[in-house]
C-alpha positions as CSV (number, residue, x, y, z in Angstrom):
1,M,39.7,0.5,11.0
2,M,35.7,-1.6,10.7
3,T,32.7,-0.5,12.8
4,K,31.1,-2.1,15.3
5,T,26.6,-2.2,14.3
6,T,24.8,-2.0,17.3
7,K,21.3,-3.9,17.6
8,N,18.1,-2.2,18.9
9,Q,17.3,-4.6,22.1
10,I,14.1,-6.4,21.0
11,N,12.1,-8.6,23.0
12,P,9.6,-10.4,20.2
13,N,6.6,-10.9,22.9
14,K,6.7,-7.4,23.4
15,L,6.8,-6.5,19.7
16,L,2.7,-5.6,19.4
17,L,1.9,-2.3,18.8
18,S,5.8,-1.5,19.4
19,K,7.0,2.3,17.0
20,W,9.3,2.5,14.9
21,T,11.3,4.6,12.7
22,A,12.5,4.3,9.4
23,V,16.4,5.6,9.0
24,Q,16.0,6.0,5.4
25,P,11.8,6.9,5.3
26,V,10.5,5.5,1.4
27,N,7.9,7.5,0.0
28,K,7.8,9.4,2.9
29,E,7.2,6.5,5.4
30,K,8.8,7.1,8.0
31,H,6.7,6.5,11.8
32,F,5.8,2.8,11.7
33,L,4.1,0.7,14.2
34,V,4.1,-2.8,14.6
35,A,-0.2,-4.0,13.9
36,E,0.6,-7.6,14.1
37,L,2.5,-10.5,15.1
38,L,3.6,-13.8,12.8
39,K,3.1,-17.4,13.8
40,D,3.6,-20.9,13.0
41,E,2.3,-24.2,14.6
42,Q,3.6,-24.4,17.5
43,E,2.8,-20.8,18.7
44,Q,6.7,-18.9,17.6
45,I,6.3,-15.3,16.2
46,I,8.4,-15.2,12.9
47,G,7.3,-12.7,11.9
48,C,5.5,-8.8,12.0
49,V,3.6,-6.4,10.0
50,L,4.4,-2.9,10.4
51,E,1.4,-0.5,8.9
52,A,3.0,2.8,8.2
53,V,1.5,6.3,10.6
54,I,1.2,8.1,7.0
55,N,-0.9,5.7,4.5
56,N,-1.8,3.2,7.1
57,R,0.5,0.9,4.0
58,K,1.6,-2.4,5.3
59,I,5.4,-4.4,5.0
60,E,5.2,-7.5,6.4
61,M,8.3,-9.4,7.3
62,A,11.1,-10.8,9.4
63,W,10.4,-9.8,13.4
64,Q,15.0,-10.1,13.5
65,E,14.9,-7.1,10.8
66,L,14.3,-4.7,13.4
67,S,17.1,-5.3,15.1
68,N,19.5,-3.3,12.7
69,S,19.6,-1.0,14.4
70,E,21.3,0.8,11.0
71,N,17.9,1.1,9.3
72,W,15.6,0.6,11.6
73,L,15.2,3.0,15.5
74,L,13.1,2.3,18.2
75,G,10.1,4.8,18.5
76,W,9.8,7.8,16.9
77,R,11.8,9.9,16.4
């Protein structure tokens, strides 16, 4: 039996300052805020910088990774 992976619906233009919860917290880092958007020469959004709320550590990643609901949940939970 195959399980269907659900995807978070994301509009990259509305990502800035959005809140995310890591499904599997690492180093007690569970809640994140999109602190910055990374753009290419054509101003297309190619990535984002997540900031952990607990310690302000920053993680740079492709914004599309947030669509995987097995790793990320929209909002703080």
